[in-house]
C-alpha positions as CSV (number, residue, x, y, z in Angstrom):
1,M,98.3,116.3,101.2
2,D,97.3,113.1,99.8
3,V,99.3,111.3,96.8
4,R,97.3,112.9,94.1
5,E,97.7,116.5,95.4
6,V,101.5,116.0,95.8
7,L,101.8,114.6,92.3
8,A,99.8,117.6,91.0
9,A,101.9,120.1,93.1
10,R,105.3,118.7,92.0
11,H,106.7,120.6,89.1
12,S,110.2,121.5,87.8
13,S,111.2,124.9,89.3
14,R,113.8,126.9,87.4
15,A,114.3,129.8,90.1
16,Y,115.0,129.5,93.8
17,K,115.4,131.7,96.8
18,Q,118.8,131.8,98.4
19,T,117.5,130.4,101.7
20,A,119.4,127.4,102.6
21,V,117.8,123.9,103.1
22,P,118.5,122.7,106.7
23,R,120.6,119.5,106.7
24,D,118.0,117.6,108.7
25,V,115.5,118.4,106.1
26,L,117.7,117.0,103.3
27,V,118.3,114.0,105.3
28,R,114.6,113.5,105.7
29,V,113.8,113.8,102.1
30,V,116.4,111.3,101.0
31,E,115.7,108.8,103.8
32,A,112.0,108.8,102.9
33,A,112.7,108.4,99.2
34,T,114.9,105.3,99.8
35,R,111.7,103.3,100.4
36,A,111.5,103.3,96.6
37,P,111.5,99.5,95.1
38,S,114.5,98.2,93.3
39,W,115.1,94.9,91.5
40,G,115.4,92.2,94.1
41,N,115.8,94.9,96.8
42,T,119.4,95.6,95.4
43,Q,119.0,99.3,96.2
44,P,121.7,100.2,93.7
45,W,121.9,103.9,94.6
46,E,124.6,105.9,96.1
47,I,123.6,109.4,96.9
48,F,125.7,112.7,97.3
49,V,124.3,116.0,98.4
50,A,125.9,119.4,97.8
51,A,124.9,122.5,99.8
52,G,126.7,125.8,101.0
53,D,130.1,126.2,99.9
54,T,130.3,123.1,98.0
55,M,127.3,123.8,96.1
56,N,128.7,127.3,95.2
57,A,132.0,125.8,94.1
58,I,130.2,123.3,91.8
59,R,128.1,126.1,90.4
60,G,131.1,128.3,89.8
61,A,133.0,125.6,88.1
62,F,130.2,124.6,85.9
63,L,129.7,128.2,84.8
64,K,133.4,128.6,84.2
65,N,133.4,125.5,82.1
66,L,130.4,126.8,80.0
67,R,131.9,130.3,79.5
68,N,135.3,128.7,78.5
69,Q,133.5,126.5,76.0
70,V,134.5,123.2,77.8
71,A,132.4,120.6,76.3
72,P,130.1,118.7,78.7
73,N,131.1,115.1,79.3
74,P,128.2,113.3,81.3
75,E,128.7,109.7,82.1
76,Y,125.6,108.7,80.3
77,G,125.2,110.1,77.0
78,P,122.3,112.3,75.6
79,I,119.5,110.9,73.4
80,E,120.8,110.7,69.9
81,A,117.5,110.6,68.0
82,W,114.1,111.7,69.0
83,P,110.8,110.4,67.6
84,E,109.0,113.4,65.9
85,H,106.1,113.7,68.3
86,V,108.5,113.6,71.2
87,L,110.8,116.1,69.8
88,Q,107.8,118.4,69.4
89,R,107.0,118.3,73.0
90,Y,110.7,118.9,74.0
91,T,110.8,121.9,71.5
92,E,107.6,123.4,72.9
93,R,108.9,123.2,76.5
94,I,112.2,125.0,75.4
95,A,110.1,127.7,73.6
96,A,108.0,128.1,76.8
97,V,111.0,128.5,79.0
98,C,112.6,130.9,76.8
99,A,109.4,133.1,76.5
100,A,109.3,133.2,80.4
101,L,112.9,134.3,80.3
102,G,112.0,136.9,77.6
103,V,114.5,135.6,75.2
104,D,114.3,134.2,71.5
105,P,115.4,130.5,71.5
106,A,116.9,130.9,68.1
107,D,119.0,133.9,69.4
108,P,122.5,133.1,70.7
109,A,122.0,135.5,73.5
110,G,118.9,133.7,74.5
111,Q,120.5,130.4,74.1
112,K,123.5,131.5,76.5
113,A,121.0,132.8,79.2
114,A,119.2,129.5,79.2
115,A,122.4,127.5,79.3
116,E,123.8,129.7,82.1
117,G,120.7,129.2,84.2
118,Q,120.9,125.4,83.8
119,M,124.7,125.4,84.7
120,A,123.9,127.6,87.6
121,F,121.5,124.9,88.9
122,F,118.8,127.6,88.6
123,G,120.1,129.2,91.7
124,A,119.1,126.4,93.9
125,P,120.9,126.3,97.2
126,A,121.4,122.5,97.1
127,A,121.5,119.5,94.7
128,I,121.1,115.8,95.1
129,F,123.3,113.6,92.8
130,L,122.3,110.0,92.2
131,C,124.9,107.4,91.3
132,S,124.9,103.8,90.6
133,H,127.3,100.9,90.0
134,P,128.5,100.1,86.4
135,G,127.1,96.9,84.9
136,L,123.8,97.1,86.5
137,E,122.3,99.0,83.8
138,P,119.6,99.4,82.4
139,W,117.4,98.3,85.4
140,S,119.4,100.3,88.0
141,L,118.6,103.5,86.0
142,F,114.9,102.5,86.3
143,D,115.5,101.9,90.1
144,L,117.3,105.5,90.4
145,G,114.3,106.9,88.5
146,L,112.0,105.6,91.1
147,L,114.2,106.9,93.8
148,A,114.3,110.5,92.1
149,Q,110.5,110.5,91.9
150,G,110.3,109.9,95.8
151,I,112.8,112.6,96.4
152,M,110.7,115.0,94.4
153,L,107.5,114.1,95.9
154,V,108.8,114.1,99.6
155,A,110.4,117.4,98.8
156,V,106.9,118.9,98.1
157,E,105.6,117.7,101.6
158,E,108.7,119.6,103.0
159,G,107.7,122.9,101.2
160,L,110.6,122.5,98.7
161,S,110.8,122.5,94.9
162,T,113.1,120.4,92.6
163,I,114.1,120.0,89.1
164,P,115.8,117.0,87.7
165,A,118.3,117.9,85.3
166,Y,120.7,116.2,82.8
167,S,122.7,119.5,82.7
168,A,123.4,119.0,86.5
169,V,125.8,116.2,85.6
170,S,127.4,117.8,82.7
171,Y,131.0,118.0,84.3
172,P,131.4,114.7,86.4
173,D,135.1,115.6,87.1
174,V,133.9,118.7,89.1
175,L,131.4,116.6,91.0
176,R,134.0,114.0,91.8
177,Q,136.3,116.5,93.0
178,Q,133.9,118.3,95.1
179,L,131.8,115.5,96.6
180,E,134.6,112.9,96.7
181,I,132.6,110.5,94.6
182,P,134.6,107.4,94.1
183,A,135.6,106.3,90.7
184,E,133.6,103.0,90.9
185,Y,130.4,104.8,90.9
186,K,128.7,106.2,87.7
187,I,127.0,109.7,88.1
188,V,123.5,109.3,86.6
189,L,121.3,112.3,87.5
190,G,121.3,115.6,89.5
191,I,118.3,117.0,91.2
192,A,118.3,120.7,92.3
193,I,116.4,121.5,95.4
194,G,115.4,124.5,97.3
195,Y,112.6,126.9,98.1
196,E,111.0,128.2,95.2
197,D,111.0,131.8,94.0
198,E,107.3,132.2,93.5
199,D,107.7,135.7,91.9
200,S,109.9,134.4,89.1
201,P,108.0,134.1,85.7
202,L,109.9,130.9,85.1
203,N,108.0,129.2,87.9
204,A,104.6,130.2,86.3
205,C,105.6,127.9,83.3
206,W,104.1,124.7,84.0
207,S,104.2,121.7,81.5
208,E,101.0,120.4,80.1
209,R,100.3,116.6,80.2
210,R,99.0,114.6,77.3
211,P,95.3,113.7,77.6
212,I,94.9,110.3,79.3
213,G,92.9,109.1,76.2
214,E,96.1,109.6,74.1
215,V,98.2,107.7,76.6
216,L,96.2,104.9,78.0
217,R,95.1,101.7,76.5
218,I,93.0,99.2,78.4
219,K,91.5,96.0,77.2
220,G,89.3,93.5,79.2
221,A,87.8,96.0,81.7
């Protein structure tokens, strides 16, 4: 696959097979992605991977917290205000996912089903957590974004699917306990990773992209 093919093939998968991802494959994915650029080659990332029993323990704890109505407490807060045109795309995405689930996004039962899917890491057998050092923001977050993109693209080459998810870092205390993440690191993002369940209707639900004429402005060429 060339770069364009990999970019086109990458999408956020929301249902996974229970097949474990071999350790050496996970290492290859992360190692290749660490060629990502960073400010002054600072490489501000610290990377933790959960699989097997550890992944199941994290999944179980997240679901327990959700069902006990424990408020999420991610170490980077959510977006407080969305521009209207951005909010529209976000709302449309939620509606499409709920339609694939066969639930009404306005129905509490539908909201619960969607939330449980997120807190269960969509059934993925592994997850990669990206951490950074406090005080390096905002540029370290940009650097971690480049690393995350690399992880997701290399995963495609390895026959894997991924989804970067804010919900994956909802309960940092759980992640710190299970993955022994030191207090001096901030947990930024989680990426679920595994082999896609091609039969799930959730994975037929791909996002559209804005037309390039709406996004791009070129002057002088």
